[in-house]
N, C-alpha and C positions, 0 to 999 in steps of 0.2 A: 590890845589896845580895840576897838572900832574899828570897824574896816568893810573892805565890796571886794572878790572876786568875781572874773569874770571869765566868760564863754565855757562853760560846762553844763550847758545846756537843760537848768534846769534850776529854780529859785526854791534855792535850802536855806534855811536860820539857824545860826545857831546864839541862844542864849549863854552869860559868860558872867564871868565877873573875878575883880580886883579890886583891891583894894584903893591903884590911884584911880580907878574910871567910875566904881561899884558896878551900878551889873551893865550891859553891854551888848551889844548885835554880831555877830559877824555874818553878812547879806556872801550866801555862792548864788551870781549870777546868770540867767541863759545866755540870750545872745541877743542878735537885732537880725538872724535869716531868712530863712524863708520857708514856709507848711514843704514845700511841693519841694526839695535837694532832691536831684536824683542819684546825689551817693550817699543817701540814707534816711532812715525814717522820719523826718523833718518833720512830721504832725502828732509826734506822741510828745515834744519839746518844749518847754517855753520860754518864750519874749519879752523880755522886759530893762529896765536898766534903775539905776540909785540915784537920787539926787543928795548928796549927805550938807545936811550945817552943821557945821559945827564950829565951837564956840571956845574957842583958845583959852578963855582964861578960868571957865569954868569945867574945863577937861570933857566938858558933853558936844556928844553927838546927836540930834535924831538924823533917820534917812526915812522919804520919800522913796518906795515904790511903786513905781510908772510898770503897770502890765502893760505889752504890746498884742494886738492882737490884731484886725484888721483899722483899729484906732487905739490911739492911744491917748486918755487926758492928760494935762498938764497941769496947775494950775486956774484950772476951771475952761478950758481952752483946749479944744480938738483935733487932732493932728490926725489925715488920714494917708497910709498906703498910697503911694503911686501904683496908676497899672502895669502888673510887670514884677511889683516886689514882696 
């Protein structure tokens, strides 16, 4: 079924198919970590999250992937990281 799993440090999308959902996606999400994490090479990681819109009657899901850098944009509104994030 369509879905999202998280905190794997890279955004990967798999396109899949079955008779119930037709063509659908599974998203592996990055995270919301800091680039300068002292314990690893955080600058190589992807950051972001998904907003899932689910139509339970039509068994359809539309995903909105939101990339997070020093800012993110959701619905046209800009969000900026606070100092030290």
